[in-house]
C-alpha positions in Angstrom: 18.8 2.7 -5.5 16.8 3.9 -2.5 13.3 4.8 -3.6 12.2 6.5 -0.4 14.1 7.7 2.6 13.1 9.4 5.8 15.9 10.8 7.9 15.1 12.0 11.5 11.6 13.1 10.3 9.1 14.6 12.7 5.6 16.0 12.0 2.7 17.2 14.1 -0.7 18.6 13.3 -0.9 22.1 14.7 1.8 23.9 16.7 0.6 22.6 20.1 -0.3 19.1 19.1 1.5 15.9 19.8 3.9 14.6 17.2 2.2 12.2 14.8 5.7 11.1 13.5 8.8 11.7 15.6 12.4 11.2 14.7 11.5 8.6 12.1 14.2 6.8 10.1 12.9 4.6 7.3 13.7 3.6 3.8 12.3 1.6 0.8 14.6 0.3 -1.9 13.7 0.4 -5.5 11.6 -2.6 -6.5 10.6 -3.5 -3.0 7.1 -4.2 -1.8 6.9 -2.9 1.8 3.9 -3.0 4.1 3.4 -0.5 6.9 1.1 -1.9 9.6 -0.4 0.0 12.5 -3.7 0.7 14.4 -5.6 4.0 13.8 -3.5 6.9 15.0 -0.2 5.1 14.8 1.1 7.5 12.2 1.1 5.3 9.1 -1.2 7.5 7.0 0.9 10.5 8.0 3.9 8.7 6.7 2.2 8.1 3.4 1.2 11.8 3.0 4.7 13.0 3.9 6.2 10.6 1.3 4.0 12.2 -1.5 4.6 15.8 -0.3 1.0 16.3 0.7 2.3 17.2 4.2 5.6 19.0 5.0 7.8 17.6 7.7 8.5 19.9 10.7 12.0 18.4 11.0 14.3 16.1 9.1 14.5 15.3 5.4 12.6 13.0 3.0 14.0 12.0 -0.3 12.4 10.2 -3.3 14.9 8.4 -5.6 17.6 10.6 -4.2 15.7 13.9 -4.6 14.9 15.8 -1.4 11.2 16.9 -1.1 11.1 20.7 -1.1 8.8 23.3 -2.5 11.0 23.6 -5.6 11.1 19.8 -6.2 7.5 19.0 -5.4 6.4 18.8 -9.0 9.3 16.6 -10.0 8.7 14.3 -7.0 5.0 13.8 -7.8 5.9 12.6 -11.2 7.7 9.7 -9.5 5.2 9.0 -6.7 1.5 8.0 -7.1 -0.8 7.6 -4.1 -4.1 5.7 -3.9 -6.4 6.6 -1.1 -9.0 4.6 0.9 -12.2 5.7 -0.8 -12.1 5.4 -4.6 -15.2 7.7 -4.9 -13.0 10.5 -3.6 -10.6 10.0 -6.5 -13.2 9.8 -9.3 -13.1 12.8 -11.6 -15.0 11.6 -14.7 -18.1 9.5 -15.3 -16.5 7.2 -18.0 -13.7 4.9 -17.0 -11.2 5.8 -19.8 -11.8 9.6 -19.1 -11.1 9.0 -15.4 -7.9 7.1 -16.1 -6.7 9.7 -18.6 -7.3 12.7 -16.3 -3.8 12.8 -14.7 -2.0 12.2 -18.0 -3.9 15.0 -19.6 -3.1 17.3 -16.8 0.6 16.9 -17.4 0.2 17.7 -21.1 1.0 14.4 -22.7 0.2 14.0 -26.5 -3.1 12.4 -27.3 -1.5 9.2 -28.7 0.7 8.8 -25.6 -2.4 9.2 -23.4 -4.2 6.5 -25.4 -1.3 4.1 -25.0 -1.1 4.8 -21.2 -4.9 4.2 -20.8 -4.5 0.8 -22.5 -1.4 -0.1 -20.4 -3.0 1.0 -17.1 -6.4 -0.8 -17.7 -4.5 -3.9 -18.9 -2.3 -3.9 -15.8 -5.3 -3.9 -13.4 -7.4 -6.3 -15.6 -10.1 -3.7 -16.5 -9.7 -3.5 -20.3 -13.3 -4.6 -21.0 -14.6 -1.7 -18.8 -12.9 1.1 -20.8 -16.2 2.7 -21.8 -18.2 1.8 -18.8 -19.7 4.2 -16.3 -17.6 4.4 -13.1 -20.8 4.8 -11.0 -21.9 1.3 -12.0 -18.7 -0.5 -10.9 -18.3 -2.4 -7.7 -16.1 -1.1 -4.9 -13.2 -3.3 -5.9 -13.5 -2.3 -9.6 -13.6 1.4 -8.7 -10.4 0.9 -6.7 -8.8 -0.8 -9.7 -9.7 2.2 -11.8 -8.2 4.5 -9.1 -5.0 2.5 -9.3 -5.1 2.6 -13.2 -5.4 6.4 -13.0 -2.2 6.5 -10.9 -0.4 4.0 -13.2 -1.2 6.1 -16.3 1.3 8.6 -14.8 3.9 5.9 -14.8 5.1 6.4 -11.2 8.2 4.6 -10.0 6.8 4.4 -6.5 3.1 3.6 -5.7 1.7 4.3 -2.2 -1.6 2.6 -1.2 -3.0 4.4 1.9 -5.5 1.9 3.4 -6.7 1.4 -0.2 -8.6 -1.8 0.7 -10.1 -0.7 4.0 -13.6 -0.1 2.5 -13.7 -3.3 0.5 -15.0 -6.8 1.3 -12.6 -9.7 1.5 -12.9 -10.6 -2.1 -12.3 -7.0 -3.2 -9.3 -6.8 -0.9 -7.8 -9.9 -2.5 -8.4 -8.5 -6.0 -6.6 -5.3 -5.2 -3.6 -6.9 -3.4 -3.2 -9.4 -6.3 -3.1 -6.4 -8.8 -0.5 -4.6 -6.7 1.6 -7.7 -6.3 1.5 -8.2 -10.0 2.5 -4.6 -10.7 5.5 -5.0 -8.3 6.6 -8.3 -9.8 6.0 -7.7 -13.5 6.2 -4.0 -14.0 8.9 -3.3 -11.3 6.8 -0.7 -9.5 8.1 0.0 -6.0 5.1 -0.4 -3.6 4.5 1.0 -0.1 1.3 -0.4 1.2 -0.3 1.2 4.3 -2.6 -1.3 6.0 -3.9 -2.9 9.2 -4.7 -6.2 7.6 -2.1 -8.8 8.4 -3.0 -11.0 5.5 -2.1 -8.2 3.1 1.2 -7.6 4.8 2.1 -11.2 4.4 2.4 -10.7 0.7 5.0 -8.0 1.0 8.7 -8.6 0.9 9.2 -6.6 4.1 7.0 -5.1 6.8 7.2 -2.5 9.5 4.8 -1.9 12.4 4.2 1.6 13.6 2.9 2.7 17.0 2.6 6.3 18.3 4.6 7.7 15.4 7.5 5.3 15.7 8.5 2.1 14.0 8.4 -0.6 16.7 8.9 -3.8 14.6 10.8 -4.5 11.4 11.4 -7.6 9.3 10.0 -10.2 7.0 6.3 -10.5 7.4 6.6 -14.1 8.5 9.0 -13.1 11.3 6.7 -10.4 12.5 3.7 -12.8 12.3 5.5 -15.2 14.7 5.7 -12.4 17.3 1.9 -12.5 17.7 1.9 -11.7 21.4 3.9 -8.5 20.8 1.5 -7.6 17.9 -1.4 -7.7 20.3 0.2 -5.0 22.5 0.0 -2.7 19.5 -3.7 -3.6 18.9 -3.0 -5.7 15.9 -4.9 -8.9 16.1 -4.1 -11.9 13.9 -6.6 -12.9 11.2 -8.8 -16.0 12.0 -6.5 -18.4 10.0 -3.6 -17.2 12.1 -5.4 -17.8 15.3 -6.2 -21.3 14.1 -2.5 -22.0 13.5 -1.6 -20.9 17.0 -4.3 -23.1 18.6 -3.2 -26.1 16.6 0.4 -25.5 17.6 -0.7 -25.1 21.3 -2.5 -28.4 21.0 0.6 -30.2 19.8 0.1 -30.2 16.0 3.4 -29.0 14.3 1.9 -26.8 11.6 3.7 -23.7 10.3 2.5 -20.2 10.6 0.5 -19.3 7.6 -2.4 -17.1 6.4 -3.2 -19.5 3.5 -6.1 -21.8 4.3 -5.2 -24.3 1.5 -1.6 -24.5 2.8 -2.8 -25.0 6.3 -5.2 -27.8 5.2 -2.3 -29.6 3.5 -0.2 -29.4 6.6 -3.0 -30.7 8.8 -3.5 -33.6 6.3 0.2 -34.5 6.5 0.2 -34.4 10.3 -2.7 -36.7 10.7 -1.9 -39.1 7.9 
């Protein structure tokens, strides 16, 4: 089943502004992990907000699991879609972890026993069970973002959207969050749409698209897009350092594969020189 579909969608901020999204056609199938890449201003965050109904398209139609997003269906759609934003502090509503995770579930009127079960499930899914009674303010950035994800998971969404959710984290924190998201996709079957400008994150998705000026300019498996590195540069998307090392080794005559995994690259280099 199609989890998310954009059909000829256009949107602009203000009546006289340029279109942030124009004539966009895009879809995500149920169970997929799709990455949306793009530089600042490319339209990727606008896409995320349109998908959750936080913005209303000027033209075209957006459907979530076959249900068009309209004023009448907005409440129903938001039970199926959860969105995690860039700054976890902006999503914190309670001082204690379990209260913060429970907030959304309480707001939709779930029974107390069900809320307790969902808190346990959500914290277990993100590996934060031992922090259930901790103060949110004392957590690291990566831990806070895990709690933000847990709060969304407690609502049991079928589609999770991460809008630059790792942008404010250090490399270790980014790896932690992406590992959590990948595990949710693989083990819990959650459909994932990850908005990012980090190529190493996109490589973990099953499919990726690149946006530029409100349009999708590249589509395909992450490895395929990665190989088109010169084209990526035209859209202001630079390869991570490990990717640049691969290209330099290849240019120097060493037949290594494109990879963003340092250990895998080291193994290939060892094979080439042995």
